[in-house]
C-alpha positions in Angstrom: -41.7 105.9 64.5 -40.0 103.7 61.9 -40.4 100.0 62.3 -36.8 99.6 61.4 -34.4 100.0 64.3 -30.9 101.4 63.7 -28.1 99.2 65.0 -25.6 100.9 67.2 -22.0 101.1 66.0 -20.1 98.6 68.2 -16.8 100.3 67.6 -17.8 103.0 70.1 -18.5 100.6 73.0 -16.2 98.5 75.1 -16.7 94.7 75.2 -18.4 94.9 78.6 -20.9 97.5 77.3 -21.5 95.4 74.2 -22.5 92.4 76.4 -24.9 94.6 78.4 -26.5 96.0 75.3 -26.7 92.7 73.4 -30.1 91.8 75.0 -31.6 95.1 73.8 -30.2 95.2 70.2 -33.7 95.2 68.7 -35.3 97.8 71.0 -33.9 100.9 69.4 -33.3 103.0 72.5 -32.1 102.3 76.0 -31.4 104.2 79.2 -28.3 103.0 81.0 -27.8 103.7 84.7 -24.1 103.6 85.1 -23.9 105.1 88.6 -22.6 101.9 90.0 -20.2 100.5 87.4 -20.1 97.1 89.2 -23.9 96.7 88.6 -25.0 98.8 85.7 -28.7 98.6 84.8 -30.2 98.9 81.2 -33.8 99.9 80.7 -35.5 99.6 77.3 -37.1 102.8 76.1 -40.2 101.7 74.1 -43.9 102.5 74.2 -45.6 101.3 77.3 -42.6 101.0 79.6 -42.3 102.6 83.0 -39.3 102.3 85.3 -37.7 104.0 88.2 -34.1 105.2 88.2 -32.9 106.4 91.5 -35.2 109.4 92.2 -36.7 109.6 88.7 -39.8 107.9 87.4 -39.6 107.4 83.6 -42.6 106.6 81.4 -42.8 106.1 77.7 -45.9 106.4 75.5 -46.4 106.6 71.8 -48.0 109.7 70.2 -50.6 109.7 67.4 -47.7 110.5 65.1 -46.0 107.2 66.2 -43.2 109.1 68.0 -42.1 108.3 71.5 -43.1 110.7 74.3 -40.7 110.3 77.3 -41.8 111.7 80.6 -39.3 112.0 83.5 -40.6 113.0 86.9 -38.0 113.6 89.6 -38.4 113.9 93.4 -36.1 115.4 96.0 -35.9 113.3 99.1 -36.3 115.3 102.3 -35.2 114.3 105.8 -37.8 114.7 108.5 
């Protein structure tokens, strides 16, 4: 993984999205949960992070080759 992070091209994002992404400019990659547009959530995708998005558990590790390995485990809720 390169230590230099590519900057996103702001022309492809609305002003609201730019505000949401501003905090994560230096992280490289993010996962955006836009299910509820009134309260979107941004998760940084970098080595060592773990987060839950609805019924998915996402974990990020770094390989020996310095690449990101992203694991997504999903579950299906069952009623009684």
